N, C-alpha and C positions, 0 to 999 in steps of 0.2 A: 404794739405789743411786735406786729409782725406776723407774718406765717409759719408756720408750723417747721421747725427747723431741731438740729443737733450740732451745738458746738462744742470740741473739745478744748481744754485747756490743759497745761502743759506745767507744773509747778516745781523747781527745783525743790528735791526732797529736803526738808527741813527747813524748809523756809519760814524764818519768824521763829524758830526754836532752835537752841545751841546745841541740846543733846542730842534729838534725833538726825540733825544735819551731820554732827561730830561721828556718831554711831555709823551712820551711812557710809561714810568715807572711808572710817575703817572697814567696813564690812568690804566695800567695793576693792580697797588696797587687799585684801585676803583673796578676794575671789579673783582681782587682775592678775594676783600672781600666779594664784594656782593656772588661771587660762595662759599666763605666759604674754599678755597683752597691756600696754599701758592702762592706768586709774582712768575711767570716764566719767562724767555728772549724769547723776541717779535723779531719774524726777517720778513724779506722782500724777496719776492723770485724774481730770473729772469733766464732769458734763455737766455743760446746761441745753436743757430740753423747752422749748416752747412747742404747747400745743393747745388747741382753741382760747388762745389769749392768754393763758398760762407759763409763767416762764419756772421752770423746778431744777434744782440744784442735785444733782445722783454725784455720789462720793459715798467712801467708805471712811470711816472716822473713831476714833477709842469715843466708847460713851460719856466719859468724863470732862470732853474736853467743850461741849456746848449745853447750856439748859433752855435755850427756845422749844417750848412744850408742843408746838408746832413743828418741829423739824423733818415730820415725814418718815420716822423710823419704819424702816418694812423687816429687818430682822436683826440678831444681833449673833456672835460667832466669839470661838473663843480669842487670845492673844497665844503663842508660843504653845500651848497645849489644853488640852478640857481641862486637867487638874486646875492649873492656874486660872482658866476662864470661870472660875467659879467665884473669880473674888473680880468685883468692878474696876479694879484698874486694871485687870486684863482681861480686855473685852473690847470687842467695834461693833459697830452700827453701821448698817447701809441705809440711806438716806434719802429719800425723793421729796426735798423741802420745798413744799410751793413758795416762791418770793424770796429764796434762800441764797444765802452767801458763800463764796468759797472762802477761806482765810485765805489771807495772801494774795491773792488775785492779780495783785499789784506788782507783784515776784514774777507771775508769769512770762515762757519763753516762747517766744514765737505761737503766739495764741490772743485771742480762741482760733479753731480752724473750723470750719464747715464742713461736716462729715457728708450730713445729708441736709435736704432741704422738701425730702419725698415724703408725705402725708401715712403715708403708710407702712414707711418703715419706722418712721416718728413712732406712731399708735401701735406697732409690734415691740418697740423695745420698753415702752410704758406698762404694756402689759406680759409681758415677758419678767421682768424684776422682782417680781414678788416671789418666782419662783427660784430665785438664787437660792444656793445651798449654804450654808454657813457652815464654811470648810474653817478648819483651824491657821489664823493669820502666822506666815512665817513657817511655814511647812509644807510640803509636797505629797500631797494624800492622794493626791492624783496619779505618781510616778513619771512625772511630766517633764521630771530634768529642773522643773522650776517651782518658786514659791508661791503661794497664795497671798493676794493683798489687792490694794487697792486698784493696781492695773489690771489687776486679774477680772473683778469685777468691770471695769469697762471694758475689757476685749471680750469677755464673754457675754456682755449685753450685747456687743455691736455687731457682733461676728452669729449671734441668734437670730438678731433683727434682722440679718443678709444686709449690713451698710457695707459697702465699697470700703474697706481698710485701705488703702491705696495712700490715705491722706493721712495715717494717723498714726506715723514714726517719729521716736522721739527728735527733738530738737538735735541739729545737728553736734557732735560729740559727745551724745548723750543716750543712755540709754533707760531702758524701761523693765525692770525687774519684776517678775509675774504675768506680764505678758503671755507668756507662751504657756502658761497654766489656764489662763483663760481661754486662748484658743483650742486647748489639749478640751477642756471641759463643753467649749460649745460643739466641737468635731462629732462627742457622746451624744448631744442634744441635737432632735431630729425637731424644725421649726413647724408647727400648722400655723403659714402665714395669715390664714382667715381669721384666726382668734389671737395669734399672736401667744402659743403657749407651744411649751417644750415636752415632748418627749423622750423620756430619757433611755436610753438604749440598754 
């Protein structure tokens, strides 16, 4: 299985799904026009973590797109609004899936990227993950100027575990909406490296 490490995967938004892909393109076209710039490709981040001989897949995904009972659900949260989140169709889950799979991993771009092979950072990330808040997907509840989504989860987890983020930029010509929201949350958390626990300010 190899030594402890964290690898980052960048997947084009909507890979394998026409609805998500076209909605993403529409969203980016509107944002790009507002910001007076050309549209860019949008990417969704997922992590593959190896620790003590076990491989974990960490990502945020709809609660309804995977039926495996052992997919390692850490928490669930609402999509769009807390009221909509009462319906299963509008809920997401955060997974830490032992020996799991990343959907459409064959479509990943410039991936995988090894972001750390420091056992302390790997352990800190796994210990920190259960503390992720179940914020509303697609909303800016942090006032960060960016929405909460799967990229926010990955950015928060890596920053909170004190991983060097120099190699985590999206592929050339693309961007990762939500990344800044994760960093904003991490700035409000103070990590205890000895326990891998975050103390919220």
